[in-house]
C-alpha positions as CSV (number, residue, x, y, z in Angstrom):
1,M,-80.4,-148.7,-112.1
2,K,-81.9,-150.7,-115.1
3,A,-84.3,-147.8,-115.8
4,D,-81.3,-145.4,-115.7
5,L,-79.4,-147.6,-118.2
6,E,-82.4,-147.8,-120.5
7,S,-82.8,-144.0,-120.4
8,F,-79.0,-143.6,-121.1
9,I,-79.3,-145.9,-124.1
10,A,-82.4,-144.2,-125.4
11,V,-80.6,-140.8,-125.3
12,L,-77.6,-142.1,-127.1
13,E,-79.8,-143.7,-129.8
14,A,-81.9,-140.6,-130.2
15,H,-78.7,-138.6,-130.9
16,Q,-76.6,-141.1,-132.7
17,D,-76.0,-138.7,-135.6
18,K,-74.4,-136.2,-133.1
19,R,-71.5,-136.1,-130.8
20,V,-72.7,-136.8,-127.3
21,Y,-70.7,-135.8,-124.2
22,V,-71.5,-137.7,-121.0
23,H,-70.4,-136.9,-117.6
24,C,-70.4,-138.6,-114.1
25,A,-69.0,-137.2,-111.0
26,A,-66.7,-140.2,-110.3
27,N,-66.8,-141.6,-113.9
28,M,-68.0,-144.9,-112.6
29,R,-71.6,-145.1,-113.6
30,V,-71.1,-143.5,-117.0
31,S,-68.1,-145.7,-117.9
32,T,-70.1,-148.8,-117.0
33,F,-73.2,-147.6,-118.9
34,L,-71.1,-146.8,-121.9
35,A,-69.4,-150.3,-121.8
36,L,-72.9,-151.9,-121.5
37,Y,-74.2,-149.8,-124.5
38,R,-71.3,-150.8,-126.5
39,I,-72.0,-154.5,-125.8
40,L,-75.8,-154.5,-126.0
41,R,-76.2,-152.1,-129.0
42,L,-72.9,-151.9,-130.9
43,G,-72.0,-155.6,-130.5
44,W,-68.6,-155.1,-128.8
45,E,-66.9,-157.9,-127.0
46,R,-67.2,-157.7,-123.3
47,E,-63.4,-157.4,-122.7
48,A,-62.9,-154.6,-125.1
49,A,-66.0,-152.7,-123.9
50,F,-64.8,-152.9,-120.2
51,R,-61.2,-152.2,-120.8
52,N,-61.6,-148.5,-120.0
53,V,-63.8,-149.2,-117.0
54,Y,-61.2,-151.2,-115.3
55,L,-58.6,-148.4,-115.9
56,I,-60.9,-146.3,-113.7
57,W,-62.3,-148.6,-111.1
58,T,-63.2,-152.2,-110.3
59,P,-67.0,-152.5,-109.9
60,D,-68.0,-153.6,-106.5
61,E,-70.4,-156.5,-105.7
62,R,-73.5,-154.4,-106.3
63,W,-72.3,-153.0,-109.7
64,Q,-70.9,-156.4,-110.8
65,S,-74.3,-158.0,-110.1
66,F,-76.0,-155.3,-112.2
67,I,-73.5,-155.7,-115.0
68,D,-74.0,-159.5,-115.0
69,E,-77.8,-159.1,-114.9
70,M,-77.8,-156.7,-117.8
71,L,-75.7,-159.1,-119.9
72,Q,-77.9,-162.1,-119.3
73,P,-79.4,-163.5,-122.5
74,A,-83.0,-162.4,-122.7
């Protein structure tokens, strides 16, 4: 999943001067990736970035572990 997130971020950054539409069948992965992008690249606070995620779903243990890993300080 980390490689997928890195690809997602690279695409957003490569097209930052354009409007980018993203899609996910269940809107789970994309909402999480977008929240992580907002935190890691745009400096959003975690609560604000994940507000919309939690309106859609609550990440299961696997996803929560991934989220926590991605937000660990380097």
